[in-house]
C-alpha positions in Angstrom: 27.2 -13.3 12.0 27.9 -15.3 8.8 25.5 -17.9 10.3 22.7 -15.2 10.5 23.1 -14.4 6.9 22.7 -17.9 5.8 19.7 -18.4 7.9 18.1 -15.3 6.6 19.2 -16.4 3.0 17.4 -19.6 3.6 14.4 -18.0 4.8 14.3 -15.7 1.6 14.9 -18.7 -0.6 11.8 -20.2 0.9 9.5 -17.2 0.3 10.5 -17.1 -3.3 10.0 -20.7 -4.0 6.4 -20.5 -2.5 5.7 -17.3 -4.5 7.1 -18.7 -7.7 5.6 -22.1 -7.6 2.2 -20.4 -6.7 2.4 -18.3 -9.6 3.6 -20.7 -12.0 0.9 -23.4 -10.9 -1.8 -20.7 -11.0 -3.1 -20.7 -7.3 -6.2 -18.9 -7.4 -4.9 -16.1 -5.2 -2.3 -15.3 -7.8 -4.6 -15.4 -10.6 -7.2 -13.2 -8.9 -4.3 -10.6 -8.1 -3.1 -10.4 -11.7 -6.8 -10.1 -13.0 -7.3 -7.2 -10.3 -4.2 -5.5 -11.4 -5.1 -6.0 -15.2 -2.1 -7.7 -16.0 -2.0 -10.6 -18.4 -1.9 -14.2 -17.1 1.4 -14.9 -19.1 3.1 -12.4 -17.1 2.1 -14.3 -13.9 3.9 -17.2 -15.3 7.1 -15.4 -16.3 7.2 -13.5 -12.9 6.8 -17.1 -11.3 9.7 -18.3 -13.4 11.7 -15.3 -12.3 11.4 -16.0 -8.6 12.2 -19.5 -9.0 15.3 -18.6 -10.8 16.1 -16.0 -7.9 15.5 -18.6 -5.4 18.1 -20.9 -7.3 20.3 -18.1 -7.2 20.6 -17.0 -3.5 20.2 -20.4 -2.1 23.2 -20.7 0.4 24.1 -24.4 -1.1 25.3 -22.6 -4.0 28.1 -21.1 -1.9 28.6 -24.3 0.5 32.5 -23.5 0.6 31.7 -20.7 3.2 29.9 -22.7 5.9 32.0 -25.6 5.5 35.2 -23.6 6.1 33.7 -21.7 9.1 32.8 -25.3 10.6 36.2 -26.5 9.8 37.8 -23.5 11.4 35.8 -23.8 14.7 36.3 -27.5 15.0 40.1 -27.1 14.5 40.4 -24.3 17.1 
């Protein structure tokens, strides 16, 4: 079950990275969406930075001790 958790976290990190980079770099889709919603473009950049920070925070490598311990326990058994 823990391996599934790490896989889902990895997928979530990838989604946050793509969305964050898209907003920070100003991909046309995000620029148009923020214009359509009437939001300023600086808010798009801030939102992208927050998404990138969130991706860095939930990345499974930040907690690599868990998967390594699981693999060590399984190989020892």
